[in-house]
C-alpha positions as CSV (number, residue, x, y, z in Angstrom):
1,M,0.0,-0.1,0.0
2,A,1.4,3.4,-1.0
3,K,1.8,6.1,1.6
4,K,-0.1,9.2,1.2
5,L,0.7,12.7,2.7
6,Y,-2.1,14.0,4.9
7,R,-2.2,16.9,7.5
8,S,-2.1,15.6,11.0
9,I,-5.3,15.9,13.1
10,K,-3.7,14.8,16.3
11,D,-0.4,16.4,16.1
12,R,-1.0,19.9,15.0
13,K,-0.1,23.3,16.3
14,I,-1.6,25.5,13.5
15,A,-2.8,23.4,10.4
16,G,-1.1,20.1,10.9
17,V,1.1,20.5,8.1
18,C,4.4,19.8,9.9
19,G,2.8,16.9,11.8
20,G,1.7,15.5,8.6
21,I,5.2,15.8,7.0
22,A,6.6,14.1,10.0
23,E,4.3,11.2,9.9
24,Y,4.9,10.8,6.2
25,F,8.8,10.6,6.7
26,D,8.4,9.0,10.1
27,I,10.6,11.7,11.9
28,D,9.9,13.8,15.0
29,P,7.5,16.6,14.4
30,T,9.6,19.0,16.4
31,L,12.4,18.6,13.9
32,V,10.2,19.5,11.0
33,R,8.9,22.5,12.9
34,I,12.5,23.6,13.6
35,I,13.3,23.3,10.0
36,W,10.2,25.3,9.0
37,I,11.1,28.1,11.5
38,F,14.7,28.2,10.2
39,A,13.4,28.5,6.6
40,L,11.2,31.3,7.8
41,F,14.2,33.2,9.2
42,L,16.0,32.8,6.0
43,G,13.2,33.9,3.7
44,I,9.9,34.7,5.3
45,F,7.6,35.0,2.4
46,P,8.6,31.9,0.3
47,A,8.5,29.7,3.5
48,L,5.2,31.4,4.6
49,I,3.6,31.0,1.1
50,A,4.8,27.4,1.0
51,Y,3.0,26.7,4.3
52,I,-0.2,28.2,3.3
53,I,-0.2,26.3,0.0
54,C,0.5,23.0,1.9
55,W,-2.4,23.9,4.2
56,I,-4.8,24.4,1.2
57,V,-3.5,21.4,-0.9
58,I,-2.8,18.6,1.6
59,P,-6.0,17.0,2.9
60,E,-6.7,16.1,6.5
61,N,-6.0,12.7,7.5
62,P,-9.4,10.9,7.3
63,K,-8.3,8.0,9.5
64,H,-7.7,9.9,12.8
């Protein structure tokens, strides 16, 4: 069965994007959030726009 990327319902701070990415890659969600925050400091608008696009495009996990 193929893995699918979903936004997390149980591990979310804002929209569940980082939690969903962490579940997909089987890594700690805190690490994903730290990387995302670091990306925000490097270039605020591209990282913020990417997060909003992910929020819109990635569906919520229907199993949780």
